[in-house]
PyMOL Python script that loads the backbone (N, CA, C, O; Angstrom):
from pymol import cmd

cmd.read_pdbstr("""\
ATOM      1  N   UNK A   1      21.452 -19.049   9.962  1.00  0.00           N
ATOM      2  CA  UNK A   1      20.606 -17.755  10.364  1.00  0.00           C
ATOM      3  C   UNK A   1      21.293 -16.761   9.108  1.00  0.00           C
ATOM      4  O   UNK A   1      22.490 -16.788   8.823  1.00  0.00           O
ATOM      5  N   UNK A   2      20.467 -16.057   8.562  1.00  0.00           N
ATOM      6  CA  UNK A   2      20.688 -15.074   7.462  1.00  0.00           C
ATOM      7  C   UNK A   2      21.325 -13.668   8.141  1.00  0.00           C
ATOM      8  O   UNK A   2      20.905 -13.116   9.158  1.00  0.00           O
ATOM      9  N   UNK A   3      22.147 -13.359   7.526  1.00  0.00           N
ATOM     10  CA  UNK A   3      22.655 -11.702   8.131  1.00  0.00           C
ATOM     11  C   UNK A   3      21.560 -10.824   7.699  1.00  0.00           C
ATOM     12  O   UNK A   3      20.519 -11.138   7.122  1.00  0.00           O
ATOM     13  N   UNK A   4      21.991  -9.616   8.094  1.00  0.00           N
ATOM     14  CA  UNK A   4      20.780  -8.541   7.933  1.00  0.00           C
ATOM     15  C   UNK A   4      20.879  -8.305   6.487  1.00  0.00           C
ATOM     16  O   UNK A   4      19.811  -8.176   5.887  1.00  0.00           O
ATOM     17  N   UNK A   5      22.192  -8.210   5.691  1.00  0.00           N
ATOM     18  CA  UNK A   5      22.184  -7.664   4.431  1.00  0.00           C
ATOM     19  C   UNK A   5      21.905  -9.028   3.769  1.00  0.00           C
ATOM     20  O   UNK A   5      21.617  -8.859   2.584  1.00  0.00           O
ATOM     21  N   UNK A   6      21.896 -10.269   4.124  1.00  0.00           N
ATOM     22  CA  UNK A   6      21.636 -11.044   3.266  1.00  0.00           C
ATOM     23  C   UNK A   6      19.853 -11.288   2.836  1.00  0.00           C
ATOM     24  O   UNK A   6      19.295 -11.700   1.819  1.00  0.00           O
ATOM     25  N   UNK A   7      19.349 -10.791   4.197  1.00  0.00           N
ATOM     26  CA  UNK A   7      17.768 -10.850   4.078  1.00  0.00           C
ATOM     27  C   UNK A   7      17.286  -9.720   3.103  1.00  0.00           C
ATOM     28  O   UNK A   7      16.079  -9.644   2.874  1.00  0.00           O
ATOM     29  N   UNK A   8      18.145  -8.849   2.524  1.00  0.00           N
ATOM     30  CA  UNK A   8      17.896  -8.016   1.699  1.00  0.00           C
ATOM     31  C   UNK A   8      18.076  -8.112   0.187  1.00  0.00           C
ATOM     32  O   UNK A   8      17.762  -7.302  -0.684  1.00  0.00           O
ATOM     33  N   UNK A   9      18.724  -9.435   0.086  1.00  0.00           N
ATOM     34  CA  UNK A   9      18.597  -9.543  -1.394  1.00  0.00           C
ATOM     35  C   UNK A   9      17.151 -10.276  -2.258  1.00  0.00           C
ATOM     36  O   UNK A   9      16.594 -11.331  -1.956  1.00  0.00           O
ATOM     37  N   UNK A  10      16.888  -9.578  -3.096  1.00  0.00           N
ATOM     38  CA  UNK A  10      15.719  -9.688  -4.185  1.00  0.00           C
ATOM     39  C   UNK A  10      15.822 -11.373  -4.191  1.00  0.00           C
ATOM     40  O   UNK A  10      16.833 -12.055  -4.023  1.00  0.00           O
ATOM     41  N   UNK A  11      14.451 -11.811  -4.439  1.00  0.00           N
ATOM     42  CA  UNK A  11      14.396 -13.424  -4.348  1.00  0.00           C
ATOM     43  C   UNK A  11      13.257 -13.469  -5.822  1.00  0.00           C
ATOM     44  O   UNK A  11      12.468 -12.583  -6.150  1.00  0.00           O
ATOM     45  N   UNK A  12      13.487 -14.709  -6.467  1.00  0.00           N
ATOM     46  CA  UNK A  12      12.412 -15.055  -7.591  1.00  0.00           C
ATOM     47  C   UNK A  12      11.771 -16.018  -7.241  1.00  0.00           C
ATOM     48  O   UNK A  12      12.172 -17.173  -7.092  1.00  0.00           O
ATOM     49  N   UNK A  13      10.209 -15.380  -7.016  1.00  0.00           N
ATOM     50  CA  UNK A  13       9.067 -16.375  -6.788  1.00  0.00           C
ATOM     51  C   UNK A  13       8.166 -16.583  -7.483  1.00  0.00           C
ATOM     52  O   UNK A  13       7.914 -15.795  -8.395  1.00  0.00           O
ATOM     53  N   UNK A  14       7.421 -17.681  -7.272  1.00  0.00           N
ATOM     54  CA  UNK A  14       6.119 -18.045  -8.375  1.00  0.00           C
ATOM     55  C   UNK A  14       5.123 -18.127  -7.471  1.00  0.00           C
ATOM     56  O   UNK A  14       4.917 -18.900  -6.536  1.00  0.00           O
ATOM     57  N   UNK A  15       4.325 -16.862  -8.064  1.00  0.00           N
ATOM     58  CA  UNK A  15       2.824 -16.341  -7.707  1.00  0.00           C
ATOM     59  C   UNK A  15       2.248 -17.643  -8.040  1.00  0.00           C
ATOM     60  O   UNK A  15       2.399 -18.154  -9.149  1.00  0.00           O
ATOM     61  N   UNK A  16       1.481 -18.272  -6.928  1.00  0.00           N
ATOM     62  CA  UNK A  16       0.470 -19.366  -7.072  1.00  0.00           C
ATOM     63  C   UNK A  16      -0.733 -18.923  -7.742  1.00  0.00           C
ATOM     64  O   UNK A  16      -1.509 -19.685  -8.321  1.00  0.00           O
ATOM     65  N   UNK A  17      -0.856 -17.759  -7.654  1.00  0.00           N
ATOM     66  CA  UNK A  17      -2.318 -17.262  -8.173  1.00  0.00           C
ATOM     67  C   UNK A  17      -2.450 -16.718  -9.472  1.00  0.00           C
ATOM     68  O   UNK A  17      -3.542 -16.527 -10.008  1.00  0.00           O
ATOM     69  N   UNK A  18      -1.065 -16.399 -10.122  1.00  0.00           N
ATOM     70  CA  UNK A  18      -1.240 -16.076 -11.339  1.00  0.00           C
ATOM     71  C   UNK A  18      -0.390 -17.078 -12.302  1.00  0.00           C
ATOM     72  O   UNK A  18      -0.450 -17.114 -13.531  1.00  0.00           O
ATOM     73  N   UNK A  19       0.447 -17.912 -11.419  1.00  0.00           N
ATOM     74  CA  UNK A  19       1.321 -18.758 -11.994  1.00  0.00           C
ATOM     75  C   UNK A  19       2.084 -18.253 -13.029  1.00  0.00           C
ATOM     76  O   UNK A  19       2.202 -18.665 -14.183  1.00  0.00           O
ATOM     77  N   UNK A  20       2.797 -16.908 -12.231  1.00  0.00           N
ATOM     78  CA  UNK A  20       3.704 -15.922 -13.133  1.00  0.00           C
ATOM     79  C   UNK A  20       4.816 -16.044 -12.026  1.00  0.00           C
ATOM     80  O   UNK A  20       4.656 -16.461 -10.879  1.00  0.00           O
ATOM     81  N   UNK A  21       6.061 -15.560 -12.651  1.00  0.00           N
ATOM     82  CA  UNK A  21       7.635 -15.754 -11.759  1.00  0.00           C
ATOM     83  C   UNK A  21       7.453 -14.284 -11.690  1.00  0.00           C
ATOM     84  O   UNK A  21       7.223 -13.699 -12.748  1.00  0.00           O
ATOM     85  N   UNK A  22       7.533 -13.527 -10.454  1.00  0.00           N
ATOM     86  CA  UNK A  22       7.867 -12.520  -9.869  1.00  0.00           C
ATOM     87  C   UNK A  22       9.213 -12.298  -8.763  1.00  0.00           C
ATOM     88  O   UNK A  22       9.765 -13.241  -8.198  1.00  0.00           O
ATOM     89  N   UNK A  23       9.569 -10.964  -8.607  1.00  0.00           N
ATOM     90  CA  UNK A  23      10.746 -10.742  -8.163  1.00  0.00           C
ATOM     91  C   UNK A  23      10.480  -9.837  -6.935  1.00  0.00           C
ATOM     92  O   UNK A  23      10.129  -8.657  -6.929  1.00  0.00           O
ATOM     93  N   UNK A  24      10.729 -10.666  -5.899  1.00  0.00           N
ATOM     94  CA  UNK A  24      10.131 -10.271  -4.275  1.00  0.00           C
ATOM     95  C   UNK A  24      11.353  -9.404  -3.923  1.00  0.00           C
ATOM     96  O   UNK A  24      12.413 -10.020  -3.807  1.00  0.00           O
ATOM     97  N   UNK A  25      11.373  -8.174  -3.748  1.00  0.00           N
ATOM     98  CA  UNK A  25      12.390  -7.266  -3.264  1.00  0.00           C
ATOM     99  C   UNK A  25      12.154  -6.596  -1.817  1.00  0.00           C
ATOM    100  O   UNK A  25      11.428  -5.606  -1.733  1.00  0.00           O
ATOM    101  N   UNK A  26      12.885  -7.247  -0.476  1.00  0.00           N
ATOM    102  CA  UNK A  26      12.590  -6.596   0.866  1.00  0.00           C
ATOM    103  C   UNK A  26      13.054  -5.303   0.447  1.00  0.00           C
ATOM    104  O   UNK A  26      12.308  -4.388   0.795  1.00  0.00           O
ATOM    105  N   UNK A  27      14.034  -4.983  -0.175  1.00  0.00           N
ATOM    106  CA  UNK A  27      14.686  -3.623  -0.119  1.00  0.00           C
ATOM    107  C   UNK A  27      13.756  -2.515  -0.534  1.00  0.00           C
ATOM    108  O   UNK A  27      13.972  -1.320  -0.334  1.00  0.00           O
ATOM    109  N   UNK A  28      12.608  -3.071  -1.183  1.00  0.00           N
ATOM    110  CA  UNK A  28      11.778  -2.087  -1.832  1.00  0.00           C
ATOM    111  C   UNK A  28      10.733  -1.518  -0.574  1.00  0.00           C
ATOM    112  O   UNK A  28      10.242  -0.407  -0.778  1.00  0.00           O
ATOM    113  N   UNK A  29      10.385  -2.184   0.654  1.00  0.00           N
ATOM    114  CA  UNK A  29       9.867  -2.000   1.633  1.00  0.00           C
ATOM    115  C   UNK A  29       9.731  -0.728   2.124  1.00  0.00           C
ATOM    116  O   UNK A  29       8.731  -0.291   2.693  1.00  0.00           O
ATOM    117  N   UNK A  30      11.036   0.024   1.834  1.00  0.00           N
ATOM    118  CA  UNK A  30      11.334   1.477   2.283  1.00  0.00           C
ATOM    119  C   UNK A  30      10.545   2.218   1.501  1.00  0.00           C
ATOM    120  O   UNK A  30      10.540   1.806   0.341  1.00  0.00           O
ATOM    121  N   UNK A  31       9.780   3.289   1.722  1.00  0.00           N
ATOM    122  CA  UNK A  31       8.962   4.065   1.295  1.00  0.00           C
ATOM    123  C   UNK A  31       9.308   5.653   1.523  1.00  0.00           C
ATOM    124  O   UNK A  31       9.858   5.946   2.584  1.00  0.00           O
ATOM    125  N   UNK A  32       9.013   6.690   0.583  1.00  0.00           N
ATOM    126  CA  UNK A  32       9.485   8.027   1.107  1.00  0.00           C
ATOM    127  C   UNK A  32       9.264   8.195   2.441  1.00  0.00           C
ATOM    128  O   UNK A  32      10.283   8.490   3.065  1.00  0.00           O
ATOM    129  N   UNK A  33       8.179   8.096   3.135  1.00  0.00           N
ATOM    130  CA  UNK A  33       7.654   8.444   4.349  1.00  0.00           C
ATOM    131  C   UNK A  33       8.355   8.011   5.476  1.00  0.00           C
ATOM    132  O   UNK A  33       8.323   8.529   6.592  1.00  0.00           O
ATOM    133  N   UNK A  34       9.168   6.757   5.022  1.00  0.00           N
ATOM    134  CA  UNK A  34       9.984   5.821   6.074  1.00  0.00           C
ATOM    135  C   UNK A  34      11.119   7.065   6.459  1.00  0.00           C
ATOM    136  O   UNK A  34      11.428   7.207   7.643  1.00  0.00           O
ATOM    137  N   UNK A  35      11.500   7.628   5.795  1.00  0.00           N
ATOM    138  CA  UNK A  35      12.666   8.756   6.221  1.00  0.00           C
ATOM    139  C   UNK A  35      12.096   9.836   6.746  1.00  0.00           C
ATOM    140  O   UNK A  35      13.020  10.477   7.248  1.00  0.00           O
ATOM    141  N   UNK A  36      11.167  10.353   6.899  1.00  0.00           N
ATOM    142  CA  UNK A  36      10.308  11.409   7.640  1.00  0.00           C
ATOM    143  C   UNK A  36      10.306  11.512   9.180  1.00  0.00           C
ATOM    144  O   UNK A  36      10.177  10.424   9.740  1.00  0.00           O
ATOM    145  N   UNK A  37      10.405  12.442   9.874  1.00  0.00           N
ATOM    146  CA  UNK A  37      10.288  12.121  11.352  1.00  0.00           C
ATOM    147  C   UNK A  37       8.854  11.336  11.707  1.00  0.00           C
ATOM    148  O   UNK A  37       7.699  11.598  11.370  1.00  0.00           O
ATOM    149  N   UNK A  38       9.305  10.467  12.372  1.00  0.00           N
ATOM    150  CA  UNK A  38       8.510   9.655  13.415  1.00  0.00           C
ATOM    151  C   UNK A  38       7.903  10.138  14.289  1.00  0.00           C
ATOM    152  O   UNK A  38       7.096   9.441  14.904  1.00  0.00           O
ATOM    153  N   UNK A  39       8.109  11.551  14.634  1.00  0.00           N
ATOM    154  CA  UNK A  39       7.238  12.410  15.511  1.00  0.00           C
ATOM    155  C   UNK A  39       5.833  12.746  15.013  1.00  0.00           C
ATOM    156  O   UNK A  39       5.710  13.291  13.916  1.00  0.00           O
ATOM    157  N   UNK A  40       4.812  12.463  15.729  1.00  0.00           N
ATOM    158  CA  UNK A  40       3.709  12.694  14.945  1.00  0.00           C
ATOM    159  C   UNK A  40       3.537  14.591  14.809  1.00  0.00           C
ATOM    160  O   UNK A  40       3.995  15.476  15.533  1.00  0.00           O
ATOM    161  N   UNK A  41       2.937  14.641  13.934  1.00  0.00           N
ATOM    162  CA  UNK A  41       2.535  16.305  13.513  1.00  0.00           C
ATOM    163  C   UNK A  41       1.689  16.737  14.473  1.00  0.00           C
ATOM    164  O   UNK A  41       1.910  17.826  15.002  1.00  0.00           O
ATOM    165  N   UNK A  42       0.588  15.962  14.854  1.00  0.00           N
ATOM    166  CA  UNK A  42      -0.376  16.419  15.914  1.00  0.00           C
ATOM    167  C   UNK A  42      -0.449  15.096  16.844  1.00  0.00           C
ATOM    168  O   UNK A  42      -0.819  13.933  16.679  1.00  0.00           O
ATOM    169  N   UNK A  43       0.124  15.908  17.972  1.00  0.00           N
ATOM    170  CA  UNK A  43       0.321  14.607  18.942  1.00  0.00           C
ATOM    171  C   UNK A  43      -1.527  14.305  19.583  1.00  0.00           C
ATOM    172  O   UNK A  43      -1.894  13.171  19.893  1.00  0.00           O
ATOM    173  N   UNK A  44      -2.299  15.316  19.659  1.00  0.00           N
ATOM    174  CA  UNK A  44      -3.620  15.240  19.774  1.00  0.00           C
ATOM    175  C   UNK A  44      -4.471  14.997  18.593  1.00  0.00           C
ATOM    176  O   UNK A  44      -5.151  15.963  18.247  1.00  0.00           O
ATOM    177  N   UNK A  45      -4.605  13.664  17.737  1.00  0.00           N
ATOM    178  CA  UNK A  45      -5.350  13.990  16.940  1.00  0.00           C
ATOM    179  C   UNK A  45      -6.896  14.128  17.139  1.00  0.00           C
ATOM    180  O   UNK A  45      -7.363  13.907  18.257  1.00  0.00           O
ATOM    181  N   UNK A  46      -7.673  14.471  16.141  1.00  0.00           N
ATOM    182  CA  UNK A  46      -9.233  14.509  16.416  1.00  0.00           C
ATOM    183  C   UNK A  46      -9.732  13.303  16.247  1.00  0.00           C
ATOM    184  O   UNK A  46      -9.742  12.679  15.186  1.00  0.00           O
ATOM    185  N   UNK A  47     -10.237  12.884  17.484  1.00  0.00           N
ATOM    186  CA  UNK A  47     -10.995  11.059  17.423  1.00  0.00           C
ATOM    187  C   UNK A  47     -11.972  11.088  16.502  1.00  0.00           C
ATOM    188  O   UNK A  47     -12.398  10.031  16.036  1.00  0.00           O
ATOM    189  N   UNK A  48     -12.457  12.282  16.116  1.00  0.00           N
ATOM    190  CA  UNK A  48     -13.676  12.067  14.648  1.00  0.00           C
ATOM    191  C   UNK A  48     -13.399  11.924  13.576  1.00  0.00           C
ATOM    192  O   UNK A  48     -14.148  11.573  12.665  1.00  0.00           O
ATOM    193  N   UNK A  49     -11.983  12.241  13.514  1.00  0.00           N
ATOM    194  CA  UNK A  49     -11.334  12.218  12.072  1.00  0.00           C
ATOM    195  C   UNK A  49     -11.633  10.650  11.565  1.00  0.00           C
ATOM    196  O   UNK A  49     -11.390   9.658  12.253  1.00  0.00           O
ATOM    197  N   UNK A  50     -12.108  10.635  10.463  1.00  0.00           N
ATOM    198  CA  UNK A  50     -12.084   9.122   9.817  1.00  0.00           C
ATOM    199  C   UNK A  50     -11.038   8.898   9.140  1.00  0.00           C
ATOM    200  O   UNK A  50     -10.280   9.775   8.724  1.00  0.00           O
ATOM    201  N   UNK A  51     -10.865   7.273   8.914  1.00  0.00           N
ATOM    202  CA  UNK A  51      -9.844   6.692   8.007  1.00  0.00           C
ATOM    203  C   UNK A  51     -10.137   7.069   6.469  1.00  0.00           C
ATOM    204  O   UNK A  51     -11.172   6.808   5.856  1.00  0.00           O
ATOM    205  N   UNK A  52      -8.814   7.852   5.899  1.00  0.00           N
ATOM    206  CA  UNK A  52      -9.119   8.078   4.501  1.00  0.00           C
ATOM    207  C   UNK A  52      -9.599   7.060   3.389  1.00  0.00           C
ATOM    208  O   UNK A  52      -9.879   7.425   2.247  1.00  0.00           O
ATOM    209  N   UNK A  53      -9.671   5.686   3.847  1.00  0.00           N
ATOM    210  CA  UNK A  53      -9.944   4.751   3.128  1.00  0.00           C
ATOM    211  C   UNK A  53     -11.569   4.062   3.467  1.00  0.00           C
ATOM    212  O   UNK A  53     -11.998   2.946   3.172  1.00  0.00           O
ATOM    213  N   UNK A  54     -12.196   5.112   4.140  1.00  0.00           N
ATOM    214  CA  UNK A  54     -13.863   4.748   4.743  1.00  0.00           C
ATOM    215  C   UNK A  54     -14.526   5.609   3.420  1.00  0.00           C
ATOM    216  O   UNK A  54     -14.060   6.597   2.852  1.00  0.00           O
ATOM    217  N   UNK A  55     -15.777   4.869   3.149  1.00  0.00           N
ATOM    218  CA  UNK A  55     -17.005   5.530   2.057  1.00  0.00           C
ATOM    219  C   UNK A  55     -17.045   7.110   2.680  1.00  0.00           C
ATOM    220  O   UNK A  55     -17.162   7.525   3.833  1.00  0.00           O
ATOM    221  N   UNK A  56     -16.905   7.741   1.469  1.00  0.00           N
ATOM    222  CA  UNK A  56     -16.900   9.124   1.828  1.00  0.00           C
ATOM    223  C   UNK A  56     -15.977   9.867   1.827  1.00  0.00           C
ATOM    224  O   UNK A  56     -16.096  11.089   1.915  1.00  0.00           O
ATOM    225  N   UNK A  57     -14.733   9.159   1.711  1.00  0.00           N
ATOM    226  CA  UNK A  57     -13.456  10.089   1.685  1.00  0.00           C
ATOM    227  C   UNK A  57     -12.641   9.716   0.935  1.00  0.00           C
ATOM    228  O   UNK A  57     -11.441   9.814   1.192  1.00  0.00           O
ATOM    229  N   UNK A  58     -13.144   9.158  -0.260  1.00  0.00           N
ATOM    230  CA  UNK A  58     -12.463   8.376  -1.504  1.00  0.00           C
ATOM    231  C   UNK A  58     -11.450   9.530  -2.191  1.00  0.00           C
ATOM    232  O   UNK A  58     -10.391   9.256  -2.755  1.00  0.00           O
ATOM    233  N   UNK A  59     -12.020  10.920  -2.016  1.00  0.00           N
ATOM    234  CA  UNK A  59     -11.017  11.803  -2.422  1.00  0.00           C
ATOM    235  C   UNK A  59      -9.419  12.165  -1.934  1.00  0.00           C
ATOM    236  O   UNK A  59      -8.592  12.916  -2.450  1.00  0.00           O
ATOM    237  N   UNK A  60      -9.344  11.289  -0.692  1.00  0.00           N
ATOM    238  CA  UNK A  60      -8.024  11.115  -0.075  1.00  0.00           C
ATOM    239  C   UNK A  60      -7.372  10.360  -0.669  1.00  0.00           C
ATOM    240  O   UNK A  60      -6.174  10.401  -0.390  1.00  0.00           O
ATOM    241  N   UNK A  61      -7.754   9.474  -1.596  1.00  0.00           N
ATOM    242  CA  UNK A  61      -6.970   8.107  -1.725  1.00  0.00           C
ATOM    243  C   UNK A  61      -6.444   8.446  -3.063  1.00  0.00           C
ATOM    244  O   UNK A  61      -6.627   9.533  -3.610  1.00  0.00           O
ATOM    245  N   UNK A  62      -5.706   7.344  -3.615  1.00  0.00           N
ATOM    246  CA  UNK A  62      -5.049   7.319  -5.083  1.00  0.00           C
ATOM    247  C   UNK A  62      -6.177   7.020  -5.842  1.00  0.00           C
ATOM    248  O   UNK A  62      -7.204   6.484  -5.425  1.00  0.00           O
ATOM    249  N   UNK A  63      -5.881   7.484  -7.255  1.00  0.00           N
ATOM    250  CA  UNK A  63      -7.202   7.325  -8.074  1.00  0.00           C
ATOM    251  C   UNK A  63      -7.768   5.674  -7.915  1.00  0.00           C
ATOM    252  O   UNK A  63      -7.045   4.823  -7.398  1.00  0.00           O
ATOM    253  N   UNK A  64      -9.018   5.387  -8.380  1.00  0.00           N
ATOM    254  CA  UNK A  64      -9.748   4.576  -7.996  1.00  0.00           C
ATOM    255  C   UNK A  64      -9.445   3.296  -9.472  1.00  0.00           C
ATOM    256  O   UNK A  64      -9.206   3.858 -10.540  1.00  0.00           O
ATOM    257  N   UNK A  65      -9.452   2.297  -9.501  1.00  0.00           N
ATOM    258  CA  UNK A  65      -9.062   1.316 -10.489  1.00  0.00           C
ATOM    259  C   UNK A  65     -10.651   0.809 -10.704  1.00  0.00           C
ATOM    260  O   UNK A  65     -11.236   0.980 -11.774  1.00  0.00           O
ATOM    261  N   UNK A  66     -11.315   0.110  -9.443  1.00  0.00           N
ATOM    262  CA  UNK A  66     -12.608  -0.395  -9.578  1.00  0.00           C
ATOM    263  C   UNK A  66     -13.200  -0.494  -8.277  1.00  0.00           C
ATOM    264  O   UNK A  66     -12.469  -0.266  -7.313  1.00  0.00           O
ATOM    265  N   UNK A  67     -14.580  -0.841  -8.055  1.00  0.00           N
ATOM    266  CA  UNK A  67     -15.190  -1.124  -7.087  1.00  0.00           C
ATOM    267  C   UNK A  67     -16.006  -1.917  -7.109  1.00  0.00           C
ATOM    268  O   UNK A  67     -16.150  -2.402  -8.231  1.00  0.00           O
ATOM    269  N   UNK A  68     -16.898  -2.457  -6.069  1.00  0.00           N
ATOM    270  CA  UNK A  68     -17.806  -3.620  -6.062  1.00  0.00           C
ATOM    271  C   UNK A  68     -18.644  -3.187  -5.005  1.00  0.00           C
ATOM    272  O   UNK A  68     -18.167  -2.905  -3.906  1.00  0.00           O
ATOM    273  N   UNK A  69     -20.257  -3.088  -5.332  1.00  0.00           N
ATOM    274  CA  UNK A  69     -20.927  -2.524  -6.565  1.00  0.00           C
ATOM    275  C   UNK A  69     -20.175  -1.693  -7.300  1.00  0.00           C
ATOM    276  O   UNK A  69     -19.418  -0.913  -6.723  1.00  0.00           O
ATOM    277  N   UNK A  70     -20.261  -1.723  -8.735  1.00  0.00           N
ATOM    278  CA  UNK A  70     -19.517  -0.461  -9.362  1.00  0.00           C
ATOM    279  C   UNK A  70     -20.784   0.713  -9.332  1.00  0.00           C
ATOM    280  O   UNK A  70     -22.003   0.545  -9.375  1.00  0.00           O
ATOM    281  N   UNK A  71     -20.102   1.762  -9.256  1.00  0.00           N
ATOM    282  CA  UNK A  71     -20.790   2.743  -9.343  1.00  0.00           C
ATOM    283  C   UNK A  71     -21.761   3.003  -8.340  1.00  0.00           C
ATOM    284  O   UNK A  71     -22.561   3.925  -8.497  1.00  0.00           O
ATOM    285  N   UNK A  72     -21.775   2.343  -7.403  1.00  0.00           N
ATOM    286  CA  UNK A  72     -22.667   2.639  -5.992  1.00  0.00           C
ATOM    287  C   UNK A  72     -21.555   3.229  -4.944  1.00  0.00           C
ATOM    288  O   UNK A  72     -20.432   2.793  -4.688  1.00  0.00           O
ATOM    289  N   UNK A  73     -22.315   4.478  -4.377  1.00  0.00           N
ATOM    290  CA  UNK A  73     -21.276   5.044  -3.484  1.00  0.00           C
ATOM    291  C   UNK A  73     -21.374   4.193  -2.206  1.00  0.00           C
ATOM    292  O   UNK A  73     -20.665   4.613  -1.291  1.00  0.00           O
ATOM    293  N   UNK A  74     -22.196   2.937  -1.905  1.00  0.00           N
ATOM    294  CA  UNK A  74     -21.900   2.499  -0.814  1.00  0.00           C
ATOM    295  C   UNK A  74     -21.323   0.938  -1.280  1.00  0.00           C
ATOM    296  O   UNK A  74     -21.819  -0.174  -1.101  1.00  0.00           O
ATOM    297  N   UNK A  75     -20.187   1.322  -1.884  1.00  0.00           N
ATOM    298  CA  UNK A  75     -19.107   0.307  -2.133  1.00  0.00           C
ATOM    299  C   UNK A  75     -18.747  -0.877  -0.814  1.00  0.00           C
ATOM    300  O   UNK A  75     -18.854  -0.530   0.362  1.00  0.00           O
ATOM    301  N   UNK A  76     -18.346  -2.189  -1.180  1.00  0.00           N
ATOM    302  CA  UNK A  76     -17.993  -2.957  -0.377  1.00  0.00           C
ATOM    303  C   UNK A  76     -16.641  -3.242  -0.365  1.00  0.00           C
ATOM    304  O   UNK A  76     -16.082  -3.541   0.690  1.00  0.00           O
ATOM    305  N   UNK A  77     -15.868  -3.167  -1.746  1.00  0.00           N
ATOM    306  CA  UNK A  77     -14.764  -3.290  -2.088  1.00  0.00           C
ATOM    307  C   UNK A  77     -14.194  -2.159  -2.781  1.00  0.00           C
ATOM    308  O   UNK A  77     -14.915  -1.636  -3.631  1.00  0.00           O
ATOM    309  N   UNK A  78     -13.029  -1.669  -2.588  1.00  0.00           N
ATOM    310  CA  UNK A  78     -12.465  -0.534  -3.536  1.00  0.00           C
ATOM    311  C   UNK A  78     -11.218  -0.767  -3.983  1.00  0.00           C
ATOM    312  O   UNK A  78     -10.422  -0.600  -3.058  1.00  0.00           O
ATOM    313  N   UNK A  79     -10.651  -1.103  -5.064  1.00  0.00           N
ATOM    314  CA  UNK A  79      -9.091  -0.979  -5.671  1.00  0.00           C
ATOM    315  C   UNK A  79      -8.783   0.416  -6.102  1.00  0.00           C
ATOM    316  O   UNK A  79      -9.279   1.048  -7.034  1.00  0.00           O
ATOM    317  N   UNK A  80      -7.745   0.825  -5.129  1.00  0.00           N
ATOM    318  CA  UNK A  80      -6.944   2.166  -5.999  1.00  0.00           C
ATOM    319  C   UNK A  80      -5.672   1.557  -6.282  1.00  0.00           C
ATOM    320  O   UNK A  80      -5.335   0.373  -6.236  1.00  0.00           O
ATOM    321  N   UNK A  81      -4.805   2.961  -6.690  1.00  0.00           N
ATOM    322  CA  UNK A  81      -3.510   2.523  -7.605  1.00  0.00           C
ATOM    323  C   UNK A  81      -2.657   2.474  -6.557  1.00  0.00           C
ATOM    324  O   UNK A  81      -2.845   3.073  -5.498  1.00  0.00           O
ATOM    325  N   UNK A  82      -1.735   1.793  -6.800  1.00  0.00           N
ATOM    326  CA  UNK A  82      -0.408   1.710  -5.826  1.00  0.00           C
ATOM    327  C   UNK A  82       0.746   2.964  -6.029  1.00  0.00           C
ATOM    328  O   UNK A  82       1.492   2.902  -7.006  1.00  0.00           O
ATOM    329  N   UNK A  83       0.834   3.864  -5.266  1.00  0.00           N
ATOM    330  CA  UNK A  83       1.489   5.171  -5.160  1.00  0.00           C
ATOM    331  C   UNK A  83       2.920   4.676  -5.505  1.00  0.00           C
ATOM    332  O   UNK A  83       3.608   5.544  -6.044  1.00  0.00           O
ATOM    333  N   UNK A  84       3.501   3.516  -5.321  1.00  0.00           N
ATOM    334  CA  UNK A  84       4.978   3.051  -5.554  1.00  0.00           C
ATOM    335  C   UNK A  84       4.945   1.902  -6.376  1.00  0.00           C
ATOM    336  O   UNK A  84       5.090   0.802  -5.841  1.00  0.00           O
ATOM    337  N   UNK A  85       4.792   1.982  -7.470  1.00  0.00           N
ATOM    338  CA  UNK A  85       4.794   0.422  -8.014  1.00  0.00           C
ATOM    339  C   UNK A  85       6.019   0.278  -8.411  1.00  0.00           C
ATOM    340  O   UNK A  85       6.928   1.056  -8.124  1.00  0.00           O
ATOM    341  N   UNK A  86       6.127  -0.745  -9.110  1.00  0.00           N
ATOM    342  CA  UNK A  86       7.539  -1.263  -9.166  1.00  0.00           C
ATOM    343  C   UNK A  86       8.086  -1.321 -10.711  1.00  0.00           C
ATOM    344  O   UNK A  86       7.467  -1.903 -11.601  1.00  0.00           O
ATOM    345  N   UNK A  87       8.982  -0.828 -10.852  1.00  0.00           N
ATOM    346  CA  UNK A  87       9.353  -0.254 -12.407  1.00  0.00           C
ATOM    347  C   UNK A  87       9.707  -1.774 -13.319  1.00  0.00           C
ATOM    348  O   UNK A  87      10.226  -2.842 -12.994  1.00  0.00           O
ATOM    349  N   UNK A  88       9.260  -1.353 -14.318  1.00  0.00           N
ATOM    350  CA  UNK A  88       9.172  -2.879 -14.886  1.00  0.00           C
ATOM    351  C   UNK A  88      10.552  -2.961 -15.642  1.00  0.00           C
ATOM    352  O   UNK A  88      10.875  -3.995 -16.227  1.00  0.00           O
TER     353      UNK A  88
END
""", "prot")
cmd.dss("prot")
cmd.show_as("cartoon", "prot")
cmd.util.cbc("prot")
cmd.orient("prot")
């Protein structure tokens, strides 16, 4: 059984989709928001509030890379930039 510190060691893995070698780093799983208070700022959220990833709320997300179908406001697939990309 791996120790807690041993489980956080980066691994080299082959991506079966792109056939490229990638570094998998469990330590990068932490994000800046992980260090904020876990107490909700609003304990009674508005039930009518929509998900920021829903159609019509695109302005609440990171910049768009592409969508399917293109240029259609009623998209079925939308790809946005990663706010925490891995440094090269």
